[in-house]
N, C-alpha and C positions, 0 to 999 in steps of 0.2 A: 240867596240860594246860589250854590256853587256854579251851576252851569249857566247862569245868567250874569256871571262876573267875567272880567277880562281874563281870569286864569284859564277859563275854558278855551278861549281863543288862543292863549299862549300854548296850551297843550296841543290844540289843533295844528298850530304852526310848527310846533316841535315835531309832531308826527309827520308833517309834510316836508319839513326842511332838514331834519337831522340826517346826516349822511353817515352811514356805517361802513367802515372798511370791510371789504369782503372777507368773511371768516375763512380761515384755512381749516382743513380737517379731512374727513373721509369723503369718498366720492360715490358712495352708495346711492342708487336711484331711489327717490322717495316714493313710497306707496301713497295712494290717495283714495279718499272715500268716493264712492259713486255720487254724482251730483245731479243726475238726470231724474226728474220726478216721473212717477208712473203716468202713462198717458191715458190709461183707462182704469176703472175700479178693479178690474180683474188682474191687472198687471202686478207683478211682485214688487214688494217694498225694496227699493234699491239698497237699503241697508241690511236686508234680511240675511245675506250671506255672512256679513261681519258679525251680526248679532248671534247667529247660530254658532259660529266659530268661537266667539267669546263665551257663550253659554256652555259650550263643550269643555272649555278650559275651567270654567266654574269659579275662578277666584281672581281677584286683582289685589296686588300688594302695593300699598302706598307707604310713604314715609314723610315725616315732618308736616303733618296736616292736623294741627290742633282744631278741635271742633268749633272753637270760638274765633278762629282766624278766617276772615272772609266768609263766614257762614258755612265752613266746610262740613260741619255736622249734618246740616240739611243736604248739602251736595252729595255726601257719601250715602246717606240714607235714600235719597231719591234715585241714585244709580242702582242701589240694591233692590229697591222696590220695583223700578221700571224693568230691570233686566233679569232679576233673580240670581244675580252673581254675588258671591260673598266678597267682602273686603277685609283683607288682612292688614291691619294698621301697625306699622313699625314706628318706633320712637317719635311721637308727635312733637316733641320739643327739640328735635335735631335742627341744626343750622344748615345753611346751603352747602358748606364744605363737607359737613358730616354726610350729607346725601351722596355727594360724589365719592366719598370714601366708602360708603356702603356698597356702591356699585362696584368699585375696585375690589373690595374684599369678597365679593360674591360672584365674580365672573364665571366661575365653574360650578356654581351652586344653584340648582334648580328648585331648591327648597324654600321654606317660608321666610328666610332672612334676606332674600334677594328682592330688592324693590323693582317694580315694573315701571313706575312713573316717578318723575321728579317735578318739584315746584321750587325753583331757585331764583336768587337775585339775578338781575340782568347780566352782569359781568360773568356770572358763573355758567351761563348758557354757552358763551363762547369758549370758556375753559373746558367745559364738558365735551364740546365738539372737537376741540383741538386734541384732547386726550382720548378720543374715540370711545367715549363712554355712552353716547346716545345714538339713536338711529332716526332717519328721516321719516316723517309721515305728515301728509297735508290733509287737514280736516275739510269737510264739505264746505264750510264757511270761510275757507282760506282767503278768498279774494277780499273779504271785508275786514281782514286784519291789516292795519297800516303797515306798509312795507318797511318803515323805519324801525319797527319793533318785531321783526321776524327774520329768521335766517332764510335766504332765498331758496335754499335747497330743502327746507322743511325740517331741519334738525331741532330747532327750538323756536318758540313764538311767544310774544307777550300775552299775558292773561288778564292782568288787572294792575292798578296802581293806587298808591295813597301818598299822603304827605306826613312828614314827621312832626310830632306834636308832644306836648307835655300832658300826661295824665296825672291829676293831682287829687289826693285824698284830702278833702277840705275839712274833715273832722280833725286832722292833725296839722294842716298847713293853713294858717290864718290868712297870710298874704300870698295869693296865688301868683307865681312868677309869670311874667308876660313876654320875656325874651331871654335869650341865651345868657346874656351878661348877668341877669338877675340870679341865676343859679349859683353864682360865686358869693352871694351875700352870706354873712355869718349866720343868719337866721335859718339857713337851710343845711346846717351841719348834720351830717349823717342821714341825709334824706334823698339824695339824687342817685338814680340807678338807670342802667341800660337794660333793654329786654333781650340781651344776648351777650355773647363773648365777642368782642371786636377783633379777635384773632381768627374767628371762624364763622360768625353769624352775619349774614348780609344786612339784617336790620341794624345791628350794632355798628357795623362798619359804616353804613350810610348815616347813622346818627353822628358819628365822629366827623364825617364829611360835611354834614349839615352845619355842625358847630363851626367848622372852618369858614363857611360862607359868611357867618355873622361876626367873625373875630379876626378879620384881616386877610383871610385866605380867598380862594376863588375856585371855580370849577376845575382849574388847571393846577391848583395847589391845595392839597388836603392837609398838609403838614400843620397848618394853624389849628386844626381840630385836635391834633395830638397835644399841642401846647396848651390848648384850653382845658383838656381833660387832665393834664398834669397839674394845672393850677387848681382844678376842682378837687383832685385827689390830695394835693398838698394842703389844701384848705380844710380837709376833713369832711367835705360835703359829699364826696363820691362814695357810694356803697358798692363794693365789688361783688355783688350778688346778681345773678340773672333774674330779673324781675318778672313776676307773673301776676295773675289776678289775685291770688292768695296773698302774696307779699305786699301788694298794693293795699288790699283791704285790711290786712292785719297790722300795717304800719311799719313793716320791716323796710319797705321801699316806698315811702309816701309820695315821691315824685318820680315818675317813670317817663323816659323818652321812648316813644314807640309810634307806630303808624296810627294815623287818625282812626282807621277802621277798627283797630284793636282797642284803643281808648274808648271809643264810643260804644263798642260791644261790652266792655267792662262796665261802663256807666249803666247800660241797660240791664246787664245781668245782675249787678249788685243792687240796682233799684233803690238807691238812697241809703243803703246799709253796708258801708258808709257812702256818703255822697261823693261823686267823682266829677271833677270839672276837666274838660279837655280843651287845651289852649294851643292854637296854632301860633307859634312865636312870631313876634313882629318883624324879625329879620331872619335870614337864613332859612327861608321857606324852601324845603327840598322835596321834590317829587321822586318817588321810586317805583320803577316798573319791575314786576316779577315775570318769569317765563316758565313755560311748561316744556317737558321733553319726555321721551320714552327711552328707557335704558336700552343700550345696545345688547344687553344680556337678559332682557326681560323673559322670565319663565312663562309669562302669560301675555304674549304680544298682541293677541286679538282683543283680550279684555282691556289692554292698555289703549289700543286704538279706539275702542268703543268708549272708554273713559274720556278720551280727548273729544270725541264727537259730542258727548254729553256736556262737557265743560263749555264748548264753543257754540253750542246751540243757543237759541234765544232763551230757552228755559234755564240753562246753566248760567248764562251771563246775568240773568235777573236774580238768580240765587246769590251770586257774588254781590250784586248791587244791594240786595236786601241786607247784606252784612257790611254795608258802608264802603265796599271796595268799588272803585270805578272800573267797570269792565272794558276790555280793550276794544270790543266791537260797538262801543257806545254810539259813534257817529252813524253807523249803518242802522242801528236799532232806532235811534232818534228819528232818522229820516223816514223810517217806515211806521213810526208812531206806535211802537210796542213797549215803550217804557212808561210805567204808571207814574203819574205826577206826584203821588205821595212819596214815592221812593226818592225822587229827585229833590223834593223839598227838605229831606232829612240830611242831605249831604252838607258838610261844613264849607265855609267860605275859605278858600285857600288862594285868594288873589295874590299874584306875584310869585307863585311857586315856580322853581326852575327845574329843568330835567337835564342831567348830564348826558353826554353822548356815551356810547359804549366804550370808546377809547378812554374818555375821561374817567369813567367808572373803573375800568380795568387798572388804570394807573393809580387811582386813589386806593383801590383795594390792596394793591401791592405795597404802597407806602404804609398804610394803616396796619395791615396784618404783620408786616415785617418789623415796624418800629414801635409798636405799642409797648412791648415789654421794656425796651431800653429807654423810652421817653416817659411814658406814664408810670410804668412799674406797678400796675395793679393787676393781680391775678383774679380775674372774674370767674366765679364758679357758681354751681347750683346752690 
């Protein structure tokens, strides 16, 4: 079980020891949710004012939240049911960079195409702050989010993490690959795909980064990952299609590099038709944190703040955990004994996974997005 392996303690040490360079950006004062509990039964709910303001807005606009990603389907529905607020869902398959571009394109648009909230890769949070695309807000549970994965001013904060793995359709793949080097074997011709475009998708960028760790690179040198994918492409093994559950099941992309939580969700959803095996590779075990933020131009700022409160409540964190994502407030919740044992038992063993610093992620993102076309030369499309 994952949390009883040394990978758990590696992650704890990562959270305690990882030093982030202070991010530059706007100087707006963060708003914060009230945290004082009512002292009597007759005293008002400290969240009542925010709830009323959010309900007056009536709508929340999200982007890039597939329902099978970290159990976002249940997360969205529970928010709607709890608060009676409609959720307008924009492009669920957008990548992290697409989310930032959507904010830029709708700065002066209060209509339905302007996202209120973002869920992006770790390095994209810093980029969004530097480009003044997000606004600060500190949720009521702020203090239980590790300092190493949140902006001190409240512009962005970690929400969950996973580890990159291989999702394999075993109806079509007889010998399931166990490590990155296996993917270069001739038997996997036309079978290996990424779950995004490495020029814009955080998941795909970090897949290339992970390959680097297994093929001579390091957390400070992601270029080996580009070399690996050039070899994969030159060998005819790489499929330049953005892989999804359907392409995995139908055989267009029978081997997909994606986050553990996505592979395990696909396995459960497909329920043996076809059978899916999720393999954490023997080397290059790479952990990736995602972060949340509120658009600086959010048409529904109060609904956005209430969404954050929902995500970072115990209820919201357990919804993510149910979807095989490791919630960022795990340590606090474990200490208080509020995590069901059956949820923990279903998490994969990711012993040895490493977590890059924000600086390392930002450097790797620049190298991969800039040099993919010239080195790998594969145009990854839908």
